[in-house]
Backbone as CSV, one residue per row, in Angstrom:
resi,resn,N_x,N_y,N_z,CA_x,CA_y,CA_z,C_x,C_y,C_z
1,UNK,-4.629,19.232,-85.287,-3.817,19.032,-84.056,-4.677,19.038,-82.825
2,UNK,-4.481,18.099,-81.948,-5.306,17.992,-80.752,-4.984,19.138,-79.785
3,UNK,-5.989,19.591,-79.054,-5.709,20.616,-78.039,-4.785,20.102,-76.978
4,UNK,-4.000,21.020,-76.380,-3.072,20.691,-75.348,-3.672,21.180,-74.037
5,UNK,-3.704,20.349,-72.979,-4.288,20.742,-71.726,-3.270,20.857,-70.643
6,UNK,-3.463,21.804,-69.724,-2.527,22.008,-68.629,-3.290,21.932,-67.282
7,UNK,-2.586,21.592,-66.206,-3.244,21.645,-64.869,-3.712,23.032,-64.563
8,UNK,-4.884,23.196,-64.010,-5.512,24.506,-63.780,-4.647,25.376,-62.855
9,UNK,-4.119,24.849,-61.787,-3.449,25.713,-60.816,-2.081,26.157,-61.272
10,UNK,-1.502,25.521,-62.328,-0.229,25.960,-62.828,-0.374,26.492,-64.213
11,UNK,-1.549,26.923,-64.619,-1.879,27.275,-65.984,-0.902,28.316,-66.515
12,UNK,-0.795,29.473,-65.832,0.047,30.560,-66.300,1.451,30.130,-66.470
13,UNK,1.998,29.458,-65.536,3.402,29.015,-65.578,3.609,28.022,-66.714
14,UNK,2.710,27.087,-66.855,2.857,26.059,-67.893,2.715,26.635,-69.326
15,UNK,1.878,27.588,-69.505,1.745,28.243,-70.806,3.000,29.031,-71.120
16,UNK,3.509,29.769,-70.106,4.769,30.493,-70.303,5.904,29.532,-70.692
17,UNK,5.992,28.405,-69.995,7.085,27.428,-70.274,6.904,26.813,-71.669
18,UNK,5.657,26.565,-72.044,5.390,25.981,-73.339,5.820,26.973,-74.446
19,UNK,5.359,28.224,-74.339,5.734,29.205,-75.392,7.271,29.449,-75.403
20,UNK,7.814,29.565,-74.199,9.286,29.790,-74.118,10.061,28.673,-74.828
21,UNK,9.633,27.431,-74.602,10.295,26.291,-75.229,10.103,26.311,-76.750
22,UNK,8.876,26.711,-77.212,8.649,26.740,-78.665,9.575,27.823,-79.305
23,UNK,9.806,28.888,-78.600,10.738,29.979,-79.118,12.183,29.455,-79.108
24,UNK,12.579,28.934,-77.959,13.987,28.491,-77.830,14.389,27.439,-78.753
25,UNK,13.459,26.432,-78.999,13.784,25.376,-79.921,13.366,25.670,-81.326
26,UNK,13.067,26.923,-81.597,12.850,27.409,-82.941,11.627,26.774,-83.670
27,UNK,10.740,26.216,-82.868,9.439,25.803,-83.506,8.703,27.070,-83.951
28,UNK,8.800,28.131,-83.086,8.375,29.477,-83.458,9.679,30.179,-83.912
29,UNK,9.790,30.460,-85.216,10.980,30.953,-85.765,11.086,32.451,-85.595
30,UNK,12.308,32.990,-85.487,12.491,34.465,-85.416,11.814,35.147,-86.573
31,UNK,11.000,36.175,-86.245,10.214,36.888,-87.272,8.890,36.376,-87.523
32,UNK,8.546,35.139,-87.078,7.202,34.561,-87.308,6.128,35.291,-86.481
33,UNK,4.988,35.397,-87.093,3.811,36.046,-86.451,3.025,34.951,-85.741
34,UNK,2.548,35.220,-84.538,1.767,34.289,-83.794,0.429,34.887,-83.455
35,UNK,-0.624,34.093,-83.611,-1.986,34.540,-83.355,-2.378,34.230,-81.894
36,UNK,-2.820,35.267,-81.210,-3.329,35.030,-79.789,-4.527,34.094,-79.805
37,UNK,-5.416,34.342,-80.743,-6.625,33.477,-80.816,-6.248,32.049,-81.137
38,UNK,-5.365,31.812,-82.077,-4.973,30.459,-82.430,-4.274,29.740,-81.258
39,UNK,-3.466,30.498,-80.525,-2.802,29.929,-79.325,-3.865,29.524,-78.287
40,UNK,-4.824,30.365,-78.068,-5.909,30.027,-77.081,-6.656,28.797,-77.524
41,UNK,-6.927,28.691,-78.790,-7.655,27.528,-79.300,-6.814,26.258,-79.217
42,UNK,-5.521,26.388,-79.589,-4.589,25.263,-79.540,-4.419,24.733,-78.137
43,UNK,-4.253,25.638,-77.203,-4.018,25.287,-75.777,-5.265,25.039,-74.945
44,UNK,-6.412,25.389,-75.538,-7.657,25.119,-74.854,-7.868,25.940,-73.609
45,UNK,-7.448,27.238,-73.693,-7.525,28.170,-72.551,-8.151,29.474,-73.061
46,UNK,-8.478,30.318,-72.100,-8.929,31.672,-72.452,-7.737,32.548,-72.877
47,UNK,-8.017,33.705,-73.368,-6.926,34.521,-73.810,-6.178,35.227,-72.695
48,UNK,-6.780,35.263,-71.489,-6.114,35.929,-70.352,-4.784,35.350,-69.996
49,UNK,-4.606,34.054,-69.753,-3.309,33.509,-69.404,-2.350,33.552,-70.614
50,UNK,-2.886,33.491,-71.818,-2.046,33.637,-73.013,-1.435,35.015,-73.013
51,UNK,-2.231,36.070,-72.736,-1.720,37.417,-72.763,-0.680,37.604,-71.657
52,UNK,-0.913,36.997,-70.474,0.085,37.121,-69.389,1.417,36.528,-69.769
53,UNK,1.374,35.346,-70.373,2.647,34.696,-70.858,3.303,35.547,-71.934
54,UNK,2.529,36.064,-72.834,3.068,36.882,-73.945,3.708,38.170,-73.339
55,UNK,3.078,38.757,-72.348,3.591,39.977,-71.748,4.965,39.697,-71.096
56,UNK,5.053,38.543,-70.383,6.318,38.202,-69.780,7.372,37.905,-70.765
57,UNK,7.056,37.162,-71.862,8.017,36.831,-72.835,8.472,38.075,-73.624
58,UNK,7.570,39.027,-73.764,7.908,40.315,-74.391,8.893,41.088,-73.542
59,UNK,8.680,41.086,-72.188,9.560,41.789,-71.314,10.974,41.154,-71.308
60,UNK,11.061,39.854,-71.626,12.354,39.168,-71.673,12.992,39.246,-73.040
61,UNK,12.260,39.892,-73.994,12.911,40.061,-75.287,12.716,38.935,-76.277
62,UNK,11.744,38.024,-76.089,11.533,36.881,-76.980,10.358,37.142,-77.945
63,UNK,9.415,37.954,-77.479,8.248,38.273,-78.359,8.103,39.791,-78.427
64,UNK,7.409,40.249,-79.485,7.081,41.692,-79.659,5.650,41.741,-80.047
65,UNK,4.911,42.635,-79.317,3.486,42.868,-79.628,3.450,44.075,-80.576
66,UNK,2.943,43.811,-81.789,2.862,44.869,-82.791,1.452,45.342,-82.933
67,UNK,1.098,46.543,-82.517,-0.329,46.974,-82.582,-0.917,46.813,-84.007
68,UNK,-2.134,46.323,-84.017,-2.925,46.139,-85.244,-2.396,44.969,-86.105
69,UNK,-1.327,44.278,-85.680,-0.783,43.227,-86.490,-0.723,41.881,-85.775
70,UNK,-0.265,41.929,-84.482,-0.196,40.676,-83.714,1.112,40.522,-82.942
71,UNK,1.479,39.351,-82.775,2.645,38.980,-81.905,3.736,38.414,-82.811
72,UNK,4.903,38.989,-82.781,6.014,38.516,-83.552,7.137,37.969,-82.656
73,UNK,7.683,36.819,-83.101,8.875,36.276,-82.389,10.027,37.215,-82.700
74,UNK,10.737,37.594,-81.704,11.836,38.563,-81.869,12.960,37.823,-82.635
75,UNK,13.606,38.632,-83.445,14.800,38.115,-84.147,15.950,37.928,-83.144
76,UNK,16.916,37.090,-83.462,18.038,36.862,-82.559,18.977,38.066,-82.691
77,UNK,19.205,38.714,-81.534,20.140,39.860,-81.520,21.506,39.408,-81.027
78,UNK,22.517,39.561,-81.838,23.860,39.176,-81.423,24.299,39.972,-80.168
79,UNK,23.912,41.254,-80.073,24.250,41.986,-78.924,23.703,41.399,-77.628
80,UNK,22.416,40.965,-77.641,21.810,40.368,-76.494,22.467,39.036,-76.193
81,UNK,22.775,38.262,-77.270,23.372,36.937,-77.114,24.739,37.107,-76.407
82,UNK,25.515,38.073,-76.842,26.828,38.297,-76.253,26.728,38.758,-74.789
83,UNK,25.779,39.667,-74.509,25.642,40.150,-73.203,25.198,39.041,-72.266
84,UNK,24.194,38.268,-72.712,23.698,37.148,-71.885,24.722,36.085,-71.709
85,UNK,25.518,35.818,-72.724,26.579,34.776,-72.628,27.594,35.228,-71.610
86,UNK,27.986,36.516,-71.617,28.995,36.945,-70.675,28.545,36.743,-69.224
87,UNK,27.272,37.081,-68.951,26.719,36.932,-67.604,26.678,35.451,-67.291
88,UNK,26.145,34.611,-68.198,25.998,33.240,-67.921,27.352,32.579,-67.610
89,UNK,28.356,32.862,-68.482,29.679,32.262,-68.340,30.253,32.617,-66.958
90,UNK,30.163,33.855,-66.600,30.762,34.349,-65.365,30.137,33.620,-64.173
91,UNK,28.765,33.571,-64.159,28.044,32.985,-62.990,28.247,31.438,-62.939
92,UNK,28.199,30.818,-64.128,28.393,29.336,-64.110,29.800,28.948,-63.703
93,UNK,30.791,29.726,-64.121,32.165,29.399,-63.711,32.286,29.539,-62.180
94,UNK,31.653,30.561,-61.599,31.692,30.703,-60.178,31.013,29.536,-59.499
95,UNK,29.885,29.113,-59.941,29.152,28.013,-59.333,29.851,26.711,-59.442
96,UNK,30.428,26.405,-60.610,31.109,25.134,-60.879,32.407,25.069,-60.019
97,UNK,33.079,26.165,-59.932,34.296,26.226,-59.100,33.968,25.911,-57.645
98,UNK,32.891,26.531,-57.149,32.476,26.276,-55.757,32.145,24.810,-55.504
99,UNK,31.439,24.234,-56.459,31.084,22.845,-56.311,32.345,21.962,-56.262
100,UNK,33.331,22.219,-57.140,34.579,21.428,-57.168,35.366,21.624,-55.859
101,UNK,35.354,22.835,-55.396,36.141,23.156,-54.142,35.561,22.396,-52.950
102,UNK,34.207,22.312,-52.911,33.581,21.773,-51.669,33.232,20.279,-51.801
103,UNK,33.468,19.637,-52.927,33.046,18.289,-53.124,33.788,17.342,-52.254
104,UNK,33.014,16.559,-51.484,33.540,15.528,-50.576,32.954,14.185,-50.897
105,UNK,33.667,13.297,-51.599,33.040,12.029,-52.057,32.609,11.091,-50.881
106,UNK,33.011,11.402,-49.694,32.648,10.516,-48.552,31.327,10.844,-47.954
107,UNK,30.695,11.936,-48.414,29.425,12.327,-47.854,28.305,11.690,-48.616
108,UNK,27.152,11.526,-47.930,25.926,10.980,-48.545,25.435,11.936,-49.634
109,UNK,25.559,13.229,-49.368,25.138,14.243,-50.366,25.838,14.061,-51.625
110,UNK,27.153,13.880,-51.581,27.943,13.780,-52.826,27.562,12.477,-53.578
111,UNK,27.374,11.401,-52.859,26.918,10.149,-53.476,25.611,10.345,-54.208
112,UNK,24.672,11.023,-53.526,23.373,11.275,-54.127,23.486,12.121,-55.335
113,UNK,24.221,13.279,-55.242,24.348,14.200,-56.324,25.060,13.525,-57.562
114,UNK,26.052,12.690,-57.309,26.742,12.000,-58.378,25.729,11.082,-59.109
115,UNK,24.934,10.406,-58.361,23.944,9.450,-58.939,22.988,10.216,-59.862
116,UNK,22.440,11.411,-59.398,21.510,12.189,-60.094,22.176,12.710,-61.412
117,UNK,23.388,13.212,-61.306,24.099,13.784,-62.475,24.363,12.669,-63.487
118,UNK,24.778,11.533,-63.052,25.052,10.367,-63.977,23.747,9.956,-64.703
119,UNK,22.636,9.994,-63.968,21.374,9.675,-64.565,20.989,10.681,-65.651
120,UNK,21.287,11.948,-65.438,21.054,12.974,-66.425,21.880,12.698,-67.687
121,UNK,23.174,12.385,-67.498,24.026,12.094,-68.617,23.501,10.862,-69.372
122,UNK,23.020,9.840,-68.645,22.521,8.665,-69.318,21.286,9.039,-70.145
123,UNK,20.382,9.881,-69.587,19.249,10.349,-70.344,19.673,11.087,-71.600
124,UNK,20.716,11.858,-71.483,21.176,12.588,-72.646,21.766,11.649,-73.731
125,UNK,22.453,10.581,-73.269,22.915,9.599,-74.236,21.763,8.884,-74.961
126,UNK,20.716,8.557,-74.198,19.570,7.914,-74.837,18.886,8.856,-75.860
127,UNK,18.825,10.122,-75.549,18.240,11.036,-76.507,19.122,11.160,-77.746
128,UNK,20.417,11.160,-77.572,21.360,11.220,-78.701,21.154,9.964,-79.556
129,UNK,21.042,8.805,-78.929,20.890,7.546,-79.684,19.566,7.553,-80.507
130,UNK,18.590,8.244,-79.984,17.284,8.343,-80.696,17.210,9.503,-81.644
131,UNK,18.331,10.252,-81.779,18.362,11.498,-82.606,17.240,12.440,-82.245
132,UNK,16.985,12.474,-80.900,15.895,13.361,-80.380,16.609,14.653,-79.873
133,UNK,16.743,15.632,-80.772,17.508,16.838,-80.465,16.838,17.634,-79.401
134,UNK,15.532,17.684,-79.385,14.869,18.489,-78.329,15.120,17.922,-76.948
135,UNK,15.031,16.570,-76.802,15.298,15.997,-75.501,16.766,16.103,-75.155
136,UNK,17.638,16.002,-76.139,19.030,16.213,-75.909,19.293,17.592,-75.334
137,UNK,18.775,18.582,-75.993,18.848,19.962,-75.511,18.314,20.093,-74.075
138,UNK,17.181,19.419,-73.834,16.604,19.501,-72.473,17.559,18.967,-71.431
139,UNK,18.157,17.826,-71.673,19.076,17.233,-70.686,20.386,17.970,-70.631
140,UNK,20.773,18.641,-71.660,21.929,19.533,-71.563,21.645,20.643,-70.537
141,UNK,20.457,21.249,-70.603,20.105,22.234,-69.634,20.016,21.649,-68.206
142,UNK,19.467,20.470,-68.123,19.279,19.889,-66.815,20.628,19.589,-66.170
143,UNK,21.647,19.135,-66.986,22.934,18.915,-66.413,23.480,20.146,-65.751
144,UNK,23.441,21.296,-66.467,23.964,22.545,-65.877,23.117,22.955,-64.684
145,UNK,21.819,22.759,-64.706,20.930,23.101,-63.600,21.344,22.267,-62.363
146,UNK,21.667,21.060,-62.539,21.972,20.181,-61.393,23.264,20.649,-60.723
147,UNK,24.288,21.057,-61.492,25.467,21.589,-60.904,25.186,22.910,-60.143
148,UNK,24.368,23.726,-60.780,23.952,24.974,-60.114,23.241,24.687,-58.777
149,UNK,22.399,23.630,-58.844,21.637,23.255,-57.616,22.604,22.764,-56.529
150,UNK,23.585,21.999,-56.900,24.572,21.528,-55.948,25.316,22.663,-55.319
151,UNK,25.584,23.703,-56.069,26.249,24.906,-55.565,25.518,25.490,-54.377
152,UNK,24.202,25.450,-54.447,23.382,25.899,-53.298,23.094,27.379,-53.288
153,UNK,23.583,28.135,-54.267,23.298,29.615,-54.311,22.069,29.823,-55.189
154,UNK,20.947,29.934,-54.590,19.673,30.008,-55.350,19.592,31.269,-56.142
155,UNK,20.105,32.368,-55.656,20.077,33.612,-56.386,20.959,33.556,-57.649
156,UNK,22.125,32.972,-57.526,22.967,32.812,-58.694,22.304,31.928,-59.703
157,UNK,21.736,30.795,-59.271,21.032,29.887,-60.175,19.903,30.566,-60.924
158,UNK,19.162,31.360,-60.238,18.033,32.027,-60.810,18.473,33.045,-61.883
159,UNK,19.542,33.757,-61.644,20.068,34.704,-62.620,20.514,33.979,-63.888
160,UNK,21.199,32.845,-63.705,21.677,32.091,-64.862,20.476,31.627,-65.741
161,UNK,19.424,31.147,-65.094,18.235,30.652,-65.819,17.546,31.860,-66.570
162,UNK,17.605,33.034,-65.965,16.953,34.213,-66.581,17.696,34.672,-67.818
163,UNK,19.024,34.623,-67.824,19.757,35.210,-68.891,20.094,34.292,-70.073
164,UNK,20.014,32.967,-69.830,20.537,32.069,-70.817,19.655,31.818,-72.034
165,UNK,18.380,32.264,-71.948,17.480,32.023,-73.068,17.937,32.549,-74.381
166,UNK,18.490,33.744,-74.391,18.991,34.362,-75.649,20.141,33.607,-76.146
167,UNK,20.978,33.025,-75.327,22.100,32.227,-75.764,21.562,30.900,-76.313
168,UNK,20.536,30.399,-75.688,20.066,29.041,-76.048,19.502,28.882,-77.432
169,UNK,18.960,30.017,-78.029,18.518,29.879,-79.429,19.712,29.635,-80.348
170,UNK,20.831,30.249,-80.002,22.090,30.019,-80.788,22.605,28.614,-80.518
171,UNK,22.480,28.166,-79.260,22.990,26.868,-78.964,22.162,25.758,-79.586
172,UNK,20.875,26.011,-79.650,20.011,25.002,-80.277,20.351,24.905,-81.791
173,UNK,20.642,26.012,-82.410,21.058,25.950,-83.823,22.382,25.248,-83.931
174,UNK,23.268,25.446,-82.915,24.561,24.741,-82.907,24.357,23.208,-82.851
175,UNK,23.470,22.819,-81.882,23.162,21.380,-81.752,22.654,20.854,-83.112
176,UNK,21.691,21.597,-83.675,21.050,21.114,-84.915,21.985,20.987,-86.067
177,UNK,22.915,21.921,-86.158,23.827,21.929,-87.299,24.973,20.988,-87.140
178,UNK,25.554,20.912,-85.959,26.795,20.147,-85.769,26.529,18.684,-85.364
179,UNK,25.403,18.428,-84.674,25.081,17.097,-84.148,26.298,16.502,-83.353
180,UNK,27.011,17.408,-82.668,28.103,16.904,-81.895,27.720,16.428,-80.506
181,UNK,26.796,15.527,-80.509,26.283,15.023,-79.235,27.358,14.282,-78.428
182,UNK,28.232,13.553,-79.049,29.221,12.751,-78.388,30.212,13.731,-77.680
183,UNK,30.585,14.829,-78.294,31.504,15.806,-77.669,30.841,16.420,-76.436
184,UNK,29.598,16.762,-76.571,28.864,17.457,-75.420,28.760,16.486,-74.265
185,UNK,28.435,15.198,-74.521,28.304,14.250,-73.493,29.679,13.993,-72.804
186,UNK,30.683,13.911,-73.648,32.036,13.730,-73.102,32.486,14.903,-72.246
187,UNK,32.139,16.098,-72.680,32.419,17.258,-71.810,31.735,17.127,-70.452
188,UNK,30.487,16.745,-70.452,29.748,16.606,-69.214,30.395,15.506,-68.282
189,UNK,30.734,14.409,-68.906,31.394,13.367,-68.099,32.768,13.851,-67.517
190,UNK,33.499,14.569,-68.326,34.807,15.073,-67.827,34.600,16.062,-66.755
191,UNK,33.588,16.912,-66.878,33.402,17.931,-65.867,32.962,17.281,-64.514
192,UNK,32.185,16.209,-64.587,31.863,15.517,-63.337,33.109,14.928,-62.691
193,UNK,33.942,14.310,-63.517,35.197,13.747,-63.001,36.086,14.806,-62.400
194,UNK,36.133,15.963,-62.941,36.978,17.014,-62.411,36.396,17.603,-61.146
195,UNK,35.088,17.620,-61.029,34.441,18.008,-59.751,34.798,16.993,-58.667
196,UNK,34.728,15.673,-58.973,35.007,14.654,-58.048,36.488,14.728,-57.563
197,UNK,37.365,15.135,-58.456,38.766,15.168,-58.057,39.148,16.557,-57.533
198,UNK,38.181,17.429,-57.325,38.425,18.724,-56.769,39.415,19.567,-57.636
199,UNK,39.454,19.285,-58.935,40.398,19.963,-59.820,39.737,21.217,-60.332
200,UNK,39.757,22.303,-59.542,39.073,23.549,-59.874,39.574,24.163,-61.109
201,UNK,40.881,24.259,-61.293,41.489,24.958,-62.443,41.119,24.261,-63.754
202,UNK,41.252,22.927,-63.750,40.953,22.124,-65.004,39.427,22.195,-65.322
203,UNK,38.652,22.192,-64.304,37.164,22.239,-64.458,36.841,23.626,-65.068
204,UNK,37.411,24.697,-64.570,37.145,26.044,-65.070,37.515,26.110,-66.554
205,UNK,38.639,25.555,-66.937,39.076,25.556,-68.326,38.110,24.767,-69.211
206,UNK,37.706,23.527,-68.718,36.799,22.736,-69.501,35.433,23.421,-69.688
207,UNK,34.849,23.935,-68.614,33.596,24.623,-68.693,33.630,25.768,-69.627
208,UNK,34.716,26.579,-69.584,34.861,27.700,-70.468,34.884,27.276,-71.950
209,UNK,35.606,26.191,-72.228,35.700,25.713,-73.605,34.358,25.184,-74.028
210,UNK,33.679,24.455,-73.122,32.318,23.930,-73.395,31.357,24.984,-73.790
211,UNK,31.284,26.078,-72.982,30.320,27.092,-73.247,30.660,27.900,-74.469
212,UNK,31.962,28.150,-74.684,32.381,28.980,-75.814,32.277,28.322,-77.204
213,UNK,32.075,27.020,-77.165,32.042,26.287,-78.484,31.011,26.867,-79.426
214,UNK,29.939,27.483,-78.917,28.878,28.030,-79.791,29.436,29.071,-80.731
215,UNK,30.474,29.784,-80.267,31.020,30.863,-81.126,31.836,30.353,-82.325
216,UNK,32.246,29.111,-82.224,33.029,28.549,-83.315,32.140,28.368,-84.599
217,UNK,30.832,28.328,-84.388,29.975,28.078,-85.499,29.112,29.301,-85.835
218,UNK,29.370,30.451,-85.187,28.552,31.565,-85.418,28.476,32.049,-86.859
219,UNK,29.634,32.191,-87.447,29.681,32.680,-88.863,28.896,31.736,-89.769
220,UNK,29.074,30.438,-89.592,28.353,29.435,-90.380,26.821,29.551,-90.217
221,UNK,26.405,29.654,-88.910,25.057,29.775,-88.567,24.405,31.039,-89.158
222,UNK,25.142,32.165,-89.020,24.621,33.430,-89.522,24.477,33.388,-91.023
223,UNK,25.413,32.801,-91.723,25.345,32.765,-93.141,24.213,31.822,-93.641
224,UNK,23.926,30.747,-92.909,22.892,29.799,-93.297,21.477,30.334,-92.937
225,UNK,21.432,31.044,-91.776,20.115,31.535,-91.272,20.092,33.036,-91.104
226,UNK,20.413,33.810,-92.113,20.473,35.266,-91.926,19.145,35.867,-91.583
227,UNK,17.986,35.205,-92.000,16.683,35.698,-91.728,16.343,35.588,-90.293
228,UNK,17.108,34.817,-89.495,16.764,34.677,-88.062,17.322,35.830,-87.196
229,UNK,18.203,36.587,-87.774,18.954,37.623,-86.984,18.415,39.023,-87.224
230,UNK,18.506,39.812,-86.227,18.165,41.244,-86.397,19.279,41.927,-87.145
231,UNK,19.010,43.090,-87.633,20.049,43.859,-88.328,21.156,44.336,-87.484
232,UNK,20.858,44.332,-86.126,21.905,44.765,-85.177,22.766,43.541,-84.825
233,UNK,23.653,43.215,-85.655,24.500,41.992,-85.435,25.365,42.201,-84.238
């Protein structure tokens, strides 16, 4: 495998994002051991930025440093998933409602934001057509990020991004197992339409259903991938 190179001035951030994505998309599977030396060789960097990224991911509950053994990808904890989901759902519902309440289609800002969101949905459709699950997942996140951005509450947006990682490993498994890309795209299109029509109540219902869909498949996912989960279900 060829070495991966990153821009020098964003080295730490890029390595963190790379490792975070590898964990979230289950390229690094729960329970898998990771070698610091192998990572440094693969990424073509010294061990210092690798250690910094590992330290941050450990503090967020995605990696565990085991003395004398190495680095282990944390198992999925249902307790953490539930806690993170509760926070994410509450904050996103607040943000989406605010966007729907304040949406004014006659403004240049609304025209611009609609064009951006539609482009994200189009990119997600293209990823679905190519069966590119990783890109599909990426644009699913981007869709939600764009609505949070339109809300304009940077603190709220930052909290959502911080907590959703534990939920996202479950959601990635949901995407992988169900392949319900059409449903997810349709949900996004409907949510944009509800925002445009200032239908706050209907948007809140749709977003809640959209986010909660992951739990419909939890038992199936747990039975198929029991080795991914911690004993603390």
